[in-house]
C-alpha positions in Angstrom: 90.5 76.9 82.2 89.0 79.5 84.5 88.6 83.1 83.4 88.4 85.9 86.0 87.4 89.5 85.8 89.3 91.9 88.1 88.4 95.0 90.0 91.1 97.3 91.4 90.4 99.5 94.4 92.6 102.3 95.6 92.0 103.3 99.2 93.7 106.5 100.5 95.9 106.6 103.5 93.3 108.1 105.8 91.0 105.0 105.4 90.6 103.1 108.7 91.0 99.4 108.9 87.3 99.0 109.8 86.2 101.0 106.8 88.4 99.0 104.5 87.0 95.8 105.9 83.5 97.0 105.4 84.1 97.9 101.8 85.7 94.5 101.1 82.8 92.7 102.8 80.2 94.5 100.8 82.0 93.6 97.5 82.3 90.0 98.6 78.7 89.6 99.7 76.8 91.5 97.0 79.2 91.2 94.0 80.7 87.8 94.6 84.2 89.2 94.5 87.1 87.5 96.3 90.4 89.0 97.4 93.2 88.4 95.0 95.9 90.8 96.2 96.2 93.5 98.9 99.1 95.8 99.0 99.6 98.1 102.0 102.2 100.9 101.5 104.3 102.4 104.2 102.4 105.7 104.0 99.1 103.8 104.7 97.4 103.7 101.3 96.1 100.4 100.1 95.8 98.9 96.6 93.3 96.0 96.5 92.7 93.7 93.6 89.5 91.6 93.7 88.5 88.9 91.3 85.5 86.8 90.4 84.9 83.9 88.0 83.5 84.6 84.6 80.9 81.9 83.9 80.8 81.0 80.3 77.6 79.4 79.0 78.3 76.5 76.7 75.8 75.3 74.2 74.5 71.7 74.8 73.0 71.0 71.4 
Protein backbone atom coordinates (compact mmCIF):
# COMPACT_ATOMS: atom_id res chain seq x y z
CA UNK A 1 0.00 0.00 0.00
CA UNK A 2 1.38 3.39 -0.98
CA UNK A 3 1.26 6.33 1.36
CA UNK A 4 1.37 9.88 0.09
CA UNK A 5 1.99 13.27 1.63
CA UNK A 6 0.02 16.18 0.22
CA UNK A 7 0.72 19.85 -0.34
CA UNK A 8 -2.11 22.27 -1.12
CA UNK A 9 -1.39 25.50 -2.99
CA UNK A 10 -3.85 28.35 -3.41
CA UNK A 11 -3.03 30.70 -6.27
CA UNK A 12 -4.96 33.99 -6.44
CA UNK A 13 -6.91 35.03 -9.50
CA UNK A 14 -4.25 37.45 -10.73
CA UNK A 15 -1.69 34.67 -11.21
CA UNK A 16 -0.83 34.16 -14.87
CA UNK A 17 -0.75 30.73 -16.48
CA UNK A 18 3.01 31.03 -17.03
CA UNK A 19 3.63 31.84 -13.36
CA UNK A 20 1.46 28.92 -12.22
CA UNK A 21 3.36 26.60 -14.57
CA UNK A 22 6.68 27.84 -13.21
CA UNK A 23 5.59 27.24 -9.60
CA UNK A 24 4.42 23.71 -10.38
CA UNK A 25 7.59 22.94 -12.33
CA UNK A 26 9.79 24.01 -9.42
CA UNK A 27 7.85 21.86 -6.97
CA UNK A 28 8.08 18.88 -9.32
CA UNK A 29 11.80 19.22 -10.05
CA UNK A 30 13.14 20.10 -6.62
CA UNK A 31 10.60 18.54 -4.27
CA UNK A 32 9.57 15.43 -6.24
CA UNK A 33 5.91 16.48 -6.11
CA UNK A 34 3.39 15.35 -8.72
CA UNK A 35 0.06 16.91 -9.61
CA UNK A 36 -2.87 15.21 -7.91
CA UNK A 37 -5.67 17.71 -8.52
CA UNK A 38 -6.04 21.14 -10.09
CA UNK A 39 -9.23 23.12 -9.66
CA UNK A 40 -9.74 26.28 -11.67
CA UNK A 41 -12.60 28.48 -10.49
CA UNK A 42 -14.65 30.80 -12.74
CA UNK A 43 -13.14 33.87 -11.06
CA UNK A 44 -9.62 32.70 -12.03
CA UNK A 45 -8.23 31.41 -8.74
CA UNK A 46 -6.63 27.98 -8.61
CA UNK A 47 -6.52 25.32 -5.92
CA UNK A 48 -3.75 22.83 -6.56
CA UNK A 49 -3.08 19.61 -4.65
CA UNK A 50 0.32 17.99 -5.09
CA UNK A 51 1.39 14.63 -3.74
CA UNK A 52 4.56 12.60 -3.28
CA UNK A 53 5.24 9.10 -2.08
CA UNK A 54 6.29 8.51 1.49
CA UNK A 55 9.14 6.04 1.46
CA UNK A 56 9.04 3.78 4.48
CA UNK A 57 12.24 2.05 5.50
CA UNK A 58 11.71 -1.54 6.50
CA UNK A 59 14.10 -3.42 8.66
CA UNK A 60 15.78 -6.36 6.97
CA UNK A 61 17.08 -8.22 10.03
